[in-house]
Structure formats: structure tokens, C-alpha cells
SEDOKE-12703 format. One record per residue (C-alpha): residue number from 1; x, y, z; residue in three letters. Coordinates in pm, whole numbers. Example, Ala and Ser with C-alpha at 12.3 -4.5 7.8 and 13.67 -1.06 7.14 Angstrom:
! SEDOKE-12703
+------+--------+--------+--------+------+
! resi !     px !     py !     pz ! resn !
+------+--------+--------+--------+------+
!    1 !   1230 !   -450 !    780 !  Ala !
!    2 !   1367 !   -106 !    714 !  Ser !
+------+--------+--------+--------+------+
END
This chain:
! SEDOKE-12703
+------+--------+--------+--------+------+
! resi !     px !     py !     pz ! resn !
+------+--------+--------+--------+------+
!    1 !   -831 !   -595 !   -754 !  Met !
!    2 !  -1166 !   -761 !   -700 !  Lys !
!    3 !  -1261 !   -505 !   -437 !  Lys !
!    4 !  -1191 !   -210 !   -664 !  Lys !
!    5 !  -1383 !   -364 !   -955 !  Val !
!    6 !  -1689 !   -419 !   -732 !  Phe !
!    7 !  -1683 !    -56 !   -622 !  Phe !
!    8 !  -1622 !     77 !   -974 !  Ile !
!    9 !  -1919 !   -119 !  -1108 !  Lys !
!   10 !  -2143 !     34 !   -842 !  Arg !
!   11 !  -2004 !    379 !   -917 !  Thr !
!   12 !  -2057 !    346 !  -1290 !  Arg !
!   13 !  -2413 !    227 !  -1236 !  Ala !
!   14 !  -2492 !    540 !  -1034 !  Ile !
!   15 !  -2309 !    767 !  -1277 !  Ala !
!   16 !  -2482 !    620 !  -1582 !  Trp !
!   17 !  -2827 !    672 !  -1433 !  Ala !
!   18 !  -2744 !   1039 !  -1378 !  Ile !
!   19 !  -2547 !   1104 !  -1697 !  Val !
!   20 !  -2825 !    961 !  -1916 !  Phe !
!   21 !  -3060 !   1224 !  -1780 !  Gly !
!   22 !  -2815 !   1514 !  -1781 !  Leu !
!   23 !  -2748 !   1464 !  -2151 !  Ala !
!   24 !  -3090 !   1613 !  -2229 !  Thr !
!   25 !  -3145 !   1866 !  -1949 !  Ile !
!   26 !  -3155 !   2235 !  -2058 !  Pro !
!   27 !  -2920 !   2375 !  -1792 !  Phe !
!   28 !  -2920 !   2720 !  -1953 !  Met !
!   29 !  -3281 !   2760 !  -1847 !  Ala !
!   30 !  -3160 !   2752 !  -1486 !  Phe !
!   31 !  -2887 !   3013 !  -1533 !  Ala !
!   32 !  -3056 !   3273 !  -1311 !  Gln !
!   33 !  -3149 !   3026 !  -1037 !  Glu !
!   34 !  -2935 !   2895 !   -751 !  Pro !
!   35 !  -2713 !   2614 !   -874 !  Thr !
!   36 !  -2794 !   2360 !   -605 !  Val !
!   37 !  -2884 !   2003 !   -689 !  Phe !
!   38 !  -2953 !   1700 !   -474 !  Ala !
!   39 !  -2947 !   1330 !   -549 !  Val !
!   40 !  -3217 !   1179 !   -326 !  Val !
!   41 !  -3218 !    803 !   -268 !  Glu !
!   42 !  -3515 !    631 !   -105 !  Tyr !
!   43 !  -3440 !    311 !     90 !  Met !
!   44 !  -3662 !     32 !    216 !  Lys !
!   45 !  -3518 !   -143 !    521 !  Val !
!   46 !  -3686 !   -451 !    668 !  Lys !
!   47 !  -3826 !   -432 !   1019 !  Gln !
!   48 !  -3559 !   -537 !   1264 !  Gly !
!   49 !  -3272 !   -445 !   1030 !  Asp !
!   50 !  -3284 !    -71 !   1088 !  Glu !
!   51 !  -2986 !    -53 !   1323 !  Gln !
!   52 !  -2774 !   -275 !   1098 !  Lys !
!   53 !  -2843 !    -46 !    804 !  Tyr !
!   54 !  -2772 !    272 !   1004 !  Val !
!   55 !  -2444 !    122 !   1133 !  Asp !
!   56 !  -2331 !     49 !    777 !  Leu !
!   57 !  -2410 !    404 !    665 !  Glu !
!   58 !  -2255 !    561 !    974 !  Arg !
!   59 !  -1944 !    345 !   1014 !  Asn !
!   60 !  -1845 !    300 !    649 !  Tyr !
!   61 !  -2035 !    506 !    394 !  Trp !
!   62 !  -2018 !    828 !    594 !  Lys !
!   63 !  -1637 !    808 !    576 !  Lys !
!   64 !  -1656 !    771 !    200 !  Ile !
!   65 !  -1895 !   1065 !    170 !  His !
!   66 !  -1675 !   1272 !    402 !  Gln !
!   67 !  -1387 !   1212 !    162 !  Glu !
!   68 !  -1608 !   1325 !   -127 !  Arg !
!   69 !  -1677 !   1646 !     66 !  Val !
!   70 !  -1306 !   1691 !    132 !  Lys !
!   71 !  -1230 !   1647 !   -239 !  Asn !
!   72 !  -1491 !   1906 !   -334 !  Gly !
!   73 !  -1709 !   1657 !   -519 !  Glu !
!   74 !  -2014 !   1714 !   -297 !  Ile !
!   75 !  -2121 !   1974 !    -42 !  Val !
!   76 !  -2303 !   1751 !    203 !  Arg !
!   77 !  -2450 !   1405 !    254 !  Trp !
!   78 !  -2740 !   1342 !    493 !  Ile !
!   79 !  -2908 !   1025 !    618 !  Leu !
!   80 !  -3273 !   1059 !    721 !  Tyr !
!   81 !  -3511 !    824 !    896 !  Glu !
!   82 !  -3872 !    863 !    780 !  Val !
!   83 !  -4072 !    890 !   1099 !  Arg !
!   84 !  -4405 !    714 !   1142 !  Phe !
!   85 !  -4340 !    477 !    850 !  Ala !
!   86 !  -4473 !    121 !    866 !  Gly !
!   87 !  -4393 !   -212 !    702 !  Ser !
!   88 !  -4623 !   -140 !    406 !  Asn !
!   89 !  -4471 !    200 !    326 !  Asp !
!   90 !  -4260 !    232 !     12 !  Glu !
!   91 !  -3949 !    352 !    199 !  Tyr !
!   92 !  -3837 !    432 !    552 !  Asn !
!   93 !  -3491 !    585 !    506 !  Phe !
!   94 !  -3366 !    854 !    269 !  Val !
!   95 !  -3022 !    984 !    179 !  Thr !
!   96 !  -2959 !   1323 !     23 !  Gly !
!   97 !  -2637 !   1429 !   -149 !  Thr !
!   98 !  -2599 !   1802 !   -217 !  Ile !
!   99 !  -2401 !   1923 !   -520 !  Val !
!  100 !  -2342 !   2281 !   -635 !  Thr !
!  101 !  -2157 !   2195 !   -956 !  Asp !
!  102 !  -2374 !   1987 !  -1193 !  Pro !
!  103 !  -2059 !   1862 !  -1368 !  Asn !
!  104 !  -1978 !   1669 !  -1050 !  Lys !
!  105 !  -2283 !   1451 !  -1116 !  Leu !
!  106 !  -2119 !   1284 !  -1414 !  Glu !
!  107 !  -1874 !   1083 !  -1202 !  Asn !
!  108 !  -2005 !   1108 !   -844 !  Pro !
!  109 !  -1729 !    895 !   -688 !  Phe !
!  110 !  -1434 !   1045 !   -876 !  Ala !
!  111 !  -1102 !    988 !   -702 !  Gly !
!  112 !  -1251 !    765 !   -433 !  Ile !
!  113 !  -1061 !    452 !   -332 !  Asp !
!  114 !  -1255 !    271 !    -55 !  Pro !
!  115 !   -952 !     62 !     44 !  Glu !
!  116 !   -761 !    379 !    138 !  Lys !
!  117 !  -1057 !    533 !    315 !  Ile !
!  118 !  -1139 !    210 !    503 !  Leu !
!  119 !   -796 !     58 !    574 !  Pro !
!  120 !   -806 !   -294 !    709 !  Gly !
!  121 !  -1174 !   -340 !    624 !  Glu !
!  122 !  -1316 !   -607 !    393 !  Asp !
!  123 !  -1463 !   -378 !    126 !  Val !
!  124 !  -1633 !   -662 !    -63 !  Asp !
!  125 !  -1809 !   -765 !    257 !  Lys !
!  126 !  -1920 !   -408 !    327 !  Ile !
!  127 !  -2064 !   -378 !    -25 !  Met !
!  128 !  -2245 !   -708 !      8 !  Gln !
!  129 !  -2387 !   -624 !    350 !  Glu !
!  130 !  -2499 !   -285 !    218 !  Thr !
!  131 !  -2687 !   -448 !    -69 !  Ser !
!  132 !  -2852 !   -694 !    170 !  Glu !
!  133 !  -2940 !   -434 !    433 !  Ser !
!  134 !  -3177 !   -228 !    219 !  Arg !
!  135 !  -3355 !   -201 !   -113 !  Gln !
!  136 !  -3286 !    111 !   -316 !  Leu !
!  137 !  -3646 !    194 !   -411 !  Val !
!  138 !  -3581 !    497 !   -630 !  Lys !
!  139 !  -3333 !    775 !   -700 !  Arg !
!  140 !  -3432 !   1132 !   -794 !  Asn !
!  141 !  -3232 !   1431 !   -913 !  Leu !
!  142 !  -3385 !   1754 !   -784 !  Ile !
!  143 !  -3296 !   2125 !   -816 !  Arg !
!  144 !  -3339 !   2400 !   -560 !  Met !
!  145 !  -3571 !   2676 !   -681 !  Val !
!  146 !  -3585 !   2896 !   -371 !  Ser !
!  147 !  -3489 !   2897 !     -3 !  Ala !
!  148 !  -3490 !   3109 !    313 !  Val !
!  149 !  -3266 !   3085 !    620 !  Asn !
!  150 !  -3212 !   3286 !    937 !  Pro !
!  151 !  -3034 !   3618 !    881 !  Glu !
!  152 !  -2731 !   3477 !   1060 !  Ser !
!  153 !  -2710 !   3194 !    806 !  Gly !
!  154 !  -2806 !   2824 !    805 !  Pro !
!  155 !  -2830 !   2662 !   1147 !  Val !
!  156 !  -2843 !   2297 !   1258 !  Pro !
!  157 !  -3172 !   2111 !   1231 !  Phe !
!  158 !  -3294 !   1769 !   1345 !  Asn !
!  159 !  -3613 !   1729 !   1142 !  Tyr !
!  160 !  -3756 !   1832 !    810 !  Ile !
!  161 !  -4118 !   1826 !    704 !  Gln !
!  162 !  -4134 !   1736 !    335 !  Val !
!  163 !  -4447 !   1837 !    141 !  Asp !
!  164 !  -4479 !   1671 !   -201 !  Phe !
!  165 !  -4667 !   1877 !   -461 !  Met !
!  166 !  -4843 !   1773 !   -782 !  Lys !
!  167 !  -4870 !   2052 !  -1041 !  Val !
!  168 !  -5087 !   2036 !  -1353 !  Lys !
!  169 !  -4904 !   2060 !  -1688 !  Pro !
!  170 !  -4853 !   2425 !  -1780 !  Gly !
!  171 !  -4903 !   2551 !  -1424 !  Asn !
!  172 !  -4538 !   2546 !  -1316 !  Asp !
!  173 !  -4488 !   2922 !  -1331 !  Asn !
!  174 !  -4812 !   2986 !  -1145 !  Met !
!  175 !  -4713 !   2742 !   -872 !  Tyr !
!  176 !  -4361 !   2883 !   -834 !  Ile !
!  177 !  -4505 !   3236 !   -815 !  Asp !
!  178 !  -4740 !   3130 !   -535 !  Val !
!  179 !  -4458 !   2965 !   -340 !  Glu !
!  180 !  -4212 !   3253 !   -380 !  Thr !
!  181 !  -4450 !   3550 !   -353 !  Lys !
!  182 !  -4710 !   3420 !   -106 !  Val !
!  183 !  -4544 !   3149 !    100 !  Trp !
!  184 !  -4176 !   3235 !    104 !  Arg !
!  185 !  -4232 !   3550 !    317 !  Pro !
!  186 !  -4460 !   3347 !    546 !  Val !
!  187 !  -4184 !   3092 !    600 !  His !
!  188 !  -3939 !   3374 !    662 !  Gln !
!  189 !  -4173 !   3496 !    935 !  Gln !
!  190 !  -4182 !   3146 !   1086 !  Phe !
!  191 !  -3803 !   3163 !   1103 !  Ile !
!  192 !  -3813 !   3510 !   1258 !  Asn !
!  193 !  -4060 !   3380 !   1518 !  Asp !
!  194 !  -3835 !   3083 !   1603 !  Gly !
!  195 !  -4081 !   2815 !   1487 !  Ala !
!  196 !  -3862 !   2702 !   1195 !  Arg !
!  197 !  -3496 !   2729 !   1103 !  Val !
!  198 !  -3528 !   2715 !    723 !  Gly !
!  199 !  -3741 !   2648 !    418 !  Trp !
!  200 !  -3668 !   2544 !     60 !  Ser !
!  201 !  -3850 !   2466 !   -265 !  Leu !
!  202 !  -3724 !   2188 !   -492 !  Trp !
!  203 !  -3817 !   2083 !   -844 !  Gln !
!  204 !  -3776 !   1728 !   -975 !  Thr !
!  205 !  -3533 !   1720 !  -1269 !  Val !
!  206 !  -3532 !   1344 !  -1325 !  Phe !
!  207 !  -3733 !   1133 !  -1361 !  Pro !
!  208 !  -3977 !   1341 !  -1560 !  Thr !
!  209 !  -4310 !   1288 !  -1736 !  Gly !
!  210 !  -4684 !   1325 !  -1690 !  Ser !
!  211 !  -4709 !   1009 !  -1482 !  Gly !
!  212 !  -4512 !   1142 !  -1187 !  Leu !
!  213 !  -4685 !   1140 !   -849 !  Glu !
!  214 !  -4534 !   1484 !   -780 !  Tyr !
!  215 !  -4291 !   1728 !   -943 !  Gln !
!  216 !  -4209 !   1962 !   -654 !  Tyr !
!  217 !  -4136 !   1940 !   -285 !  Ala !
!  218 !  -4100 !   2196 !     -9 !  Thr !
!  219 !  -3895 !   2132 !    303 !  Thr !
!  220 !  -3949 !   2296 !    640 !  Asn !
!  221 !  -3641 !   2272 !    862 !  Phe !
!  222 !  -3718 !   2219 !   1230 !  Ile !
!  223 !  -3470 !   2241 !   1517 !  Ser !
!  224 !  -3627 !   1980 !   1747 !  Asp !
!  225 !  -3942 !   1775 !   1791 !  Phe !
!  226 !  -4106 !   2028 !   2023 !  Ser !
!  227 !  -4120 !   2282 !   1737 !  Lys !
!  228 !  -4325 !   2057 !   1511 !  Ile !
!  229 !  -4665 !   2218 !   1464 !  Gly !
!  230 !  -4552 !   2537 !   1643 !  Ala !
!  231 !  -4581 !   2765 !   1338 !  Ala !
!  232 !  -4852 !   3031 !   1377 !  Asp !
!  233 !  -5000 !   3056 !   1027 !  Tyr !
!  234 !  -5263 !   3318 !   1111 !  Asn !
!  235 !  -5010 !   3538 !   1287 !  Gly !
!  236 !  -4753 !   3507 !   1009 !  Ala !
!  237 !  -5008 !   3585 !    736 !  Phe !
!  238 !  -5135 !   3890 !    923 !  Ser !
!  239 !  -4778 !   4024 !    948 !  Lys !
!  240 !  -4650 !   3965 !    595 !  Val !
!  241 !  -4975 !   3996 !    398 !  His !
!  242 !  -5148 !   4269 !    595 !  Ser !
!  243 !  -5444 !   4415 !    408 !  Gly !
!  244 !  -5456 !   4135 !    153 !  Lys !
!  245 !  -5747 !   3895 !    101 !  Asn !
!  246 !  -5626 !   3579 !    278 !  Ile !
!  247 !  -5907 !   3369 !    131 !  Asp !
!  248 !  -5800 !   3471 !   -218 !  Lys !
!  249 !  -5436 !   3381 !   -144 !  Leu !
!  250 !  -5541 !   3040 !    -16 !  Met !
!  251 !  -5757 !   2988 !   -326 !  Glu !
!  252 !  -5460 !   3074 !   -548 !  Glu !
!  253 !  -5251 !   2826 !   -351 !  Thr !
!  254 !  -5503 !   2544 !   -385 !  Asn !
!  255 !  -5549 !   2613 !   -756 !  Asn !
!  256 !  -5175 !   2606 !   -822 !  Ser !
!  257 !  -5100 !   2257 !   -686 !  Arg !
!  258 !  -5223 !   1946 !   -509 !  Glu !
!  259 !  -5056 !   1859 !   -180 !  Leu !
!  260 !  -4995 !   1487 !   -237 !  Val !
!  261 !  -4866 !   1410 !    112 !  Arg !
!  262 !  -4645 !   1533 !    395 !  Ser !
!  263 !  -4368 !   1333 !    562 !  Glu !
!  264 !  -4150 !   1391 !    866 !  Leu !
!  265 !  -3782 !   1300 !    830 !  Trp !
!  266 !  -3534 !   1284 !   1119 !  Arg !
!  267 !  -3166 !   1354 !   1064 !  Val !
!  268 !  -2969 !   1043 !   1162 !  Val !
!  269 !  -2621 !   1146 !   1047 !  Asp !
!  270 !  -2442 !   1362 !    792 !  Ser !
!  271 !  -2107 !   1438 !    632 !  Ala !
!  272 !  -2010 !   1798 !    557 !  Phe !
!  273 !  -1718 !   2041 !    564 !  Ser !
!  274 !  -1646 !   2133 !    926 !  Glu !
+------+--------+--------+--------+------+
END
């Protein structure tokens, strides 16, 4: 009984953080947009403990997330390592949980019994070791605004380049227009050229407020390390925006947002429907 109570407390803590926000979110405003959400958790792991943390995620938590996929509660769970992060960085690992039904966010571990999923394992010990292995720095709920993939459909990727964007109050529509009308076709061209295997634009749903470091993020999906930096921007622009004033497009881009920073994340493991 103790094991189940420990897990339920953790589950309720996660659910409460999400439900509190969802109680005030105007979902009807998103009715015409893709219904794809992600819960992104940023982890700080001490130097020297990286493998211990990865083993816990891979050997225990992945099985739990795989069961959540099987039950239709989530679409996918991914564990990323933030490359080129040092001891003074805020986080060095990230997990992303993809959900297509926002109602599933209310009770994210519905129907999950860790003792059945991990038979013979000491669940209390696993929970304790998980808590000791990393610090959960922050948790964000984000919504997909736009995306492009190869014509054949999504393909495997090993890296993503995440660009965090700061947008001035009132400029959201201008920024989204720039991303979807100017940059989305450019990223599609990168995919056609084989430099990338996908692109997406995400908006932060919670937390919210004027004090946020960023409100949007774009992700460039990259098949392997050799493709990083391989995108031909000049060539792509000349193909998809032929005859247009490139300087003006770049000025519109710079006026619409501030690029706060870019990070490179490596896929360590994932759980999804096979």
C-alpha cells in the first residue's frame, strides 16, 4: 500500500500543476489549430550522475510511459540530453510528453499501477532514486502552432535544434505570420534538400506572463550530427521566395521576435506506439 500511495502523491502533484492552469485556458481559441500539446520537463543532473539518471529513465520510467502510450493516454515520451551544457547551466536533460487530447492532461497517469508494470521491483526505491538523481527545474505546457514533415510522413531523428523566441506583447500574430508565411516554406525546402527531417513551431501555454524569458520555440529535426549546419539558407530562400526582397523579409523577422538562444538536444530514448 505504501508504494501505491507514494506514486499517487507524485501523480496528483503533476496533475494539480497542470489542472490549475487548464482551468483558465481558452481552448476554443485553438479550435482551428492542430490539437497537439507537450509537457516539457527540464532536469538538472549533477556531473557524474548522468548515466545513473539515464538508466532510471530507460529501465523503469520508459516502461511506465510505454504503458501510458498503450492505454492511449499519451502519444509519445522522449528523453533528451542537452548537448554542450556545463555545470553552471540551468538544466542538462529534458523530457517531452506528447498529448493530442487535452483532457488527458487532467490525470496524466490514469490507470497506471507501477507494481504491475515493474513486477518484482522495489517501487519505493525507484521513486527515491529518481528524486535523488535529478532536480526538476521547471515544467512547461506548450502547444503546437505549425509543423512541416517530409511528404512521406515523419521520419526518425537523433537531434533537434531548439530556438527560443521572445515576442513583444501584442506582436504574437505578426510573429506567427512571419514563421508560417516566410520561414515555414524555407524549412520545407530544407527537408526537400535533405538537410532537415522536420520543423515545428510551439507556443508556451503555461506558465504565462510578461516576465517570461520566451513564449515561443521552434524545433528543427535533424537526422544525425553530420547534418547540423548543413542547411543552405541562401539557396532555400532563392527557391521559395524568388523575386522577393530578402532584406525586407529578414527585417520583418527581426522585428517580430528576439532569438533568446539556441540549444542542441540529442535523443537518448523514447516510448511510442510501434
